[in-house]
C-alpha positions as CSV (number, residue, x, y, z in Angstrom):
1,M,-77.5,-98.2,-59.6
2,S,-77.8,-96.3,-56.4
3,Q,-78.5,-92.6,-56.2
4,P,-75.7,-90.0,-55.3
5,V,-76.0,-89.4,-51.6
6,D,-76.8,-85.7,-52.3
7,S,-79.6,-86.7,-54.8
8,A,-81.2,-89.5,-52.4
9,V,-81.3,-87.0,-49.6
10,S,-82.8,-84.4,-51.5
11,A,-85.4,-86.9,-52.8
12,V,-86.1,-88.1,-49.2
13,R,-86.5,-84.4,-48.1
14,T,-88.9,-83.7,-50.8
15,Y,-91.1,-87.0,-50.0
16,V,-91.4,-86.0,-46.4
17,E,-92.5,-82.5,-47.1
18,Q,-95.2,-83.8,-49.6
19,H,-96.6,-86.3,-47.2
20,S,-95.9,-84.2,-43.8
21,A,-99.6,-83.8,-43.4
22,A,-100.5,-87.4,-43.5
23,F,-97.5,-88.2,-41.2
24,L,-98.9,-85.5,-38.8
25,D,-102.1,-87.1,-38.8
26,D,-100.8,-90.6,-37.9
27,L,-98.6,-89.4,-35.1
28,I,-101.5,-87.3,-33.6
29,E,-103.6,-90.4,-33.7
30,G,-100.9,-92.5,-32.0
31,L,-100.3,-89.9,-29.3
32,R,-104.1,-90.0,-28.4
33,S,-103.4,-93.3,-26.3
34,P,-102.8,-92.6,-22.5
35,S,-99.5,-95.0,-22.7
36,A,-98.4,-94.2,-19.0
37,P,-97.7,-97.7,-17.5
38,A,-97.6,-96.2,-13.8
39,G,-101.0,-97.7,-12.8
40,P,-103.3,-100.5,-13.7
41,D,-105.9,-98.0,-14.7
42,H,-103.8,-97.6,-17.9
43,A,-103.1,-101.1,-18.6
44,P,-106.0,-101.6,-21.4
45,D,-104.7,-98.3,-22.8
46,V,-101.1,-99.3,-23.2
47,R,-102.3,-102.6,-24.9
48,R,-104.2,-100.4,-27.2
49,G,-101.4,-98.2,-28.0
50,A,-99.2,-101.4,-28.6
51,D,-101.9,-103.0,-31.0
52,W,-102.2,-99.7,-32.6
53,L,-98.3,-99.5,-33.3
54,A,-97.9,-102.9,-34.6
55,A,-100.8,-102.0,-37.1
56,A,-99.0,-98.9,-38.1
57,L,-95.6,-101.0,-38.7
58,T,-97.7,-103.6,-41.0
59,A,-98.9,-100.6,-42.9
60,T,-95.5,-99.3,-43.4
61,G,-94.4,-102.5,-44.9
62,F,-93.2,-105.0,-42.1
63,P,-94.4,-108.4,-43.0
64,T,-93.8,-109.6,-39.6
65,T,-95.1,-107.5,-36.6
66,E,-96.0,-108.9,-33.2
67,V,-97.1,-107.9,-30.0
68,W,-95.2,-109.7,-27.3
69,P,-96.8,-109.7,-23.6
70,T,-94.9,-109.4,-20.3
71,P,-96.3,-109.7,-16.8
72,G,-96.6,-105.9,-17.2
73,A,-97.0,-104.0,-20.2
74,P,-96.4,-105.5,-23.9
75,A,-93.5,-104.9,-26.4
76,V,-94.0,-104.5,-30.2
77,H,-91.6,-106.3,-32.5
78,A,-91.5,-106.2,-36.0
79,E,-89.3,-107.7,-38.9
80,R,-88.5,-106.5,-42.5
81,P,-85.9,-108.5,-44.2
82,S,-83.4,-107.1,-47.0
83,A,-83.5,-108.3,-50.4
84,D,-79.8,-109.3,-49.5
85,P,-79.5,-111.9,-47.3
86,G,-76.0,-111.1,-46.3
87,A,-77.0,-107.6,-45.5
88,P,-76.6,-106.7,-41.9
89,T,-79.2,-106.4,-39.2
90,V,-80.4,-103.0,-37.4
91,Q,-82.7,-102.8,-34.5
92,P,-84.3,-99.5,-33.9
93,A,-84.9,-99.5,-30.2
94,A,-87.5,-97.4,-28.8
95,R,-90.4,-97.3,-26.3
96,Q,-94.0,-96.2,-26.3
97,D,-94.8,-95.7,-22.6
98,V,-94.8,-92.2,-21.1
99,Q,-94.5,-90.4,-17.9
100,P,-98.1,-90.0,-16.5
101,A,-99.7,-86.7,-16.6
102,V,-102.8,-84.8,-16.0
103,R,-103.9,-81.4,-17.3
104,E,-104.4,-80.3,-13.8
105,D,-100.4,-80.3,-13.6
106,G,-100.8,-76.8,-15.4
107,R,-100.9,-77.7,-19.0
108,H,-102.8,-75.7,-21.5
109,S,-104.3,-78.9,-23.0
110,G,-104.5,-82.7,-21.8
111,P,-101.5,-84.5,-22.2
112,F,-103.3,-87.1,-24.6
113,E,-105.0,-84.4,-26.4
114,P,-102.4,-83.5,-29.2
115,V,-102.4,-79.8,-30.4
116,V,-100.2,-77.8,-32.7
117,R,-100.0,-74.4,-31.0
118,D,-99.6,-71.4,-33.1
119,R,-97.2,-69.6,-30.8
120,D,-94.4,-71.8,-31.8
121,N,-95.8,-74.3,-34.4
122,R,-94.9,-77.3,-32.5
123,L,-97.0,-80.5,-31.6
124,H,-97.6,-80.7,-27.8
125,A,-98.6,-84.0,-26.5
126,R,-97.2,-86.7,-24.0
127,G,-95.0,-88.7,-26.1
128,A,-94.4,-86.1,-28.9
129,A,-90.8,-85.8,-28.3
130,D,-90.3,-88.6,-25.8
131,D,-90.7,-91.3,-27.3
132,Q,-93.4,-91.9,-29.7
133,G,-92.4,-89.2,-32.2
134,Q,-89.0,-90.9,-32.7
135,V,-90.8,-94.3,-33.2
136,F,-92.9,-92.7,-36.0
137,L,-89.8,-91.0,-37.6
138,H,-88.3,-94.7,-38.1
139,T,-91.4,-95.6,-39.8
140,L,-91.3,-92.4,-42.1
141,G,-87.7,-92.7,-42.7
142,V,-88.5,-96.2,-44.1
143,R,-91.4,-95.2,-46.3
144,S,-89.5,-92.4,-47.4
145,R,-86.5,-94.1,-48.6
146,L,-88.1,-97.1,-50.2
147,A,-90.6,-94.9,-52.2
148,T,-87.8,-92.5,-53.6
149,A,-85.4,-95.3,-54.1
150,G,-88.1,-97.1,-56.2
151,R,-87.6,-100.1,-54.0
152,T,-89.8,-102.5,-52.0
153,A,-87.0,-104.1,-49.6
154,S,-84.7,-102.1,-47.5
155,A,-81.0,-102.1,-47.9
156,V,-80.6,-103.7,-44.4
157,H,-82.5,-106.3,-42.2
158,L,-84.7,-104.1,-39.8
159,K,-86.1,-105.6,-36.4
160,P,-87.4,-102.6,-34.5
161,L,-88.3,-103.3,-31.0
162,I,-90.6,-101.0,-28.9
163,E,-91.0,-101.8,-25.3
164,G,-93.8,-100.6,-23.1
165,E,-92.3,-100.3,-19.6
166,E,-89.2,-98.0,-19.7
167,E,-90.7,-95.4,-17.5
168,S,-91.3,-97.8,-14.9
169,G,-88.0,-99.8,-14.6
170,P,-88.2,-101.7,-16.9
171,P,-88.9,-104.6,-14.6
172,H,-89.5,-107.0,-17.5
173,F,-87.3,-105.9,-20.2
174,R,-84.3,-108.3,-19.6
175,S,-86.6,-111.5,-19.3
176,L,-88.3,-110.3,-22.7
177,V,-84.9,-110.0,-24.2
178,E,-83.6,-113.4,-23.1
179,R,-86.8,-115.0,-24.1
180,H,-86.4,-113.8,-27.6
181,A,-82.6,-113.5,-27.8
182,D,-82.9,-115.4,-31.1
183,R,-85.2,-113.3,-32.7
184,L,-83.5,-110.1,-31.6
185,A,-79.9,-110.8,-32.8
186,A,-78.7,-107.7,-34.7
187,D,-75.2,-106.0,-35.9
188,A,-76.4,-102.6,-34.5
189,V,-78.8,-101.2,-32.6
190,I,-80.1,-97.5,-32.7
191,V,-81.5,-96.1,-29.7
192,S,-84.2,-93.3,-30.9
193,D,-84.7,-92.2,-27.0
194,T,-82.1,-89.7,-27.1
195,G,-81.9,-85.9,-28.0
196,T,-80.5,-83.5,-30.9
197,R,-78.8,-80.2,-30.6
198,P,-79.1,-78.2,-32.2
199,E,-82.5,-78.9,-33.9
200,D,-81.3,-78.4,-37.7
201,T,-78.5,-80.9,-37.3
202,P,-79.2,-84.5,-37.8
203,T,-78.1,-86.5,-34.8
204,V,-76.8,-90.1,-34.5
205,C,-76.0,-91.3,-30.7
206,T,-73.0,-93.5,-30.8
207,G,-72.8,-94.4,-26.8
208,M,-74.8,-94.3,-24.0
209,R,-74.3,-95.0,-20.2
210,G,-76.0,-97.9,-18.5
211,L,-77.7,-98.4,-15.1
212,A,-76.5,-100.7,-12.4
213,E,-78.4,-101.1,-9.1
214,C,-77.6,-102.9,-6.0
215,E,-79.0,-102.6,-2.3
216,I,-76.5,-102.4,0.6
217,R,-77.5,-103.2,4.1
218,L,-76.0,-101.4,6.9
219,H,-76.4,-102.9,10.4
220,G,-75.7,-100.7,13.5
221,P,-76.2,-100.8,17.1
222,D,-79.7,-102.5,17.9
223,Q,-80.6,-99.8,20.4
224,D,-79.8,-96.1,20.9
225,I,-76.6,-95.6,22.9
226,H,-75.4,-92.5,24.8
227,S,-73.0,-90.2,22.5
228,G,-71.1,-89.0,25.5
229,S,-70.2,-92.7,26.4
230,F,-69.9,-94.2,22.8
231,G,-69.4,-91.4,20.5
232,V,-66.5,-91.9,18.3
233,A,-66.0,-95.6,19.7
234,V,-68.8,-96.7,17.9
235,P,-69.0,-95.8,14.4
236,H,-72.2,-93.7,13.5
237,S,-74.2,-95.6,10.6
238,A,-75.0,-92.4,8.9
239,T,-71.4,-91.5,8.8
240,S,-70.4,-95.2,7.6
241,V,-73.2,-94.6,4.7
242,A,-71.9,-91.2,3.8
243,R,-68.2,-92.4,3.6
244,L,-69.3,-95.7,1.4
245,A,-71.1,-93.4,-1.1
246,A,-68.1,-91.1,-1.3
247,A,-65.7,-93.8,-2.0
248,L,-67.8,-94.8,-5.2
249,H,-66.0,-92.0,-7.1
250,D,-62.4,-90.0,-6.8
251,E,-61.7,-86.4,-6.7
252,H,-62.1,-86.0,-10.5
253,A,-65.7,-87.6,-10.2
254,R,-64.6,-90.7,-12.0
255,A,-65.8,-94.1,-10.7
256,A,-63.5,-95.7,-8.3
257,V,-65.3,-99.2,-8.1
258,P,-62.6,-101.9,-9.4
259,G,-63.3,-103.3,-12.9
260,F,-65.9,-100.4,-13.4
261,H,-64.2,-99.3,-16.7
262,D,-63.1,-102.6,-17.8
263,G,-64.0,-102.8,-21.8
264,V,-65.0,-99.2,-21.8
265,A,-63.4,-97.5,-24.9
266,E,-61.5,-94.1,-24.1
267,L,-62.6,-91.2,-25.9
268,T,-60.4,-89.9,-28.5
269,D,-59.0,-86.3,-28.7
270,R,-61.2,-85.6,-31.8
271,E,-64.4,-87.0,-29.9
272,R,-63.5,-84.8,-26.8
273,E,-63.3,-81.6,-29.3
274,L,-66.7,-82.6,-30.7
275,L,-68.4,-83.1,-27.5
276,A,-67.1,-79.7,-26.3
277,E,-68.1,-78.1,-29.3
278,H,-71.6,-79.6,-29.0
279,W,-72.0,-78.5,-25.2
280,R,-70.8,-74.9,-26.4
281,S,-73.8,-75.1,-28.8
282,V,-76.2,-75.7,-25.9
283,P,-78.3,-72.6,-25.0
């Protein structure tokens, strides 16, 4: 018989508090890897970080853990089946790469030298909150829930995917997903590369905006032309580009591209109220 919700949450909180020191040590060890893929100098570090993460997932109890190579930085995939074959499949999606940084940027410590500072009792390091800390929270959540529930198998099938090139594109992620589409099939994806406001309120992101890229080439006169003779009669290239960019949105800042909003669910009145309440709480 399953525990009541309040009792289960209390048990998990107690477990986390009791094991927080070991969890922090594990996180600090992972943050020491310079996982910034912006240059070839860090390629070995990114690979070591992926191997370390795969080992950490194995230690968490994932029987299947793999490092998937790409022409750039590798990705880490793991699988942990549920005891119930009919249970849904959930895919925690995150990344292990970070923006490049050096101490000379003005930091009090090296970006890959994790330190807990007395002034705010926070862990400072590249990736501590964006996004390696969240990756470790997934592993801590799995360990905590299974330990307190006295189970060895999770209630749902888990298939985390942690990529290594988000900060640089990612140039190879689409081909990676297409190549492993069968392995990555899931009923829900939980993206942990998001925020929490306020800090003491658990937050689940229920929707995200995507990114679309295109290249437009505008061809104007092949040579300089005299504005006194050809001004207005010949459209100025810069003016044409400005008009093209301005036409992408209407006066309410809503995308004016035909078909752009097809299939996009409209926010309910209650969702708009909650969003307004959320932003009022942001300092």
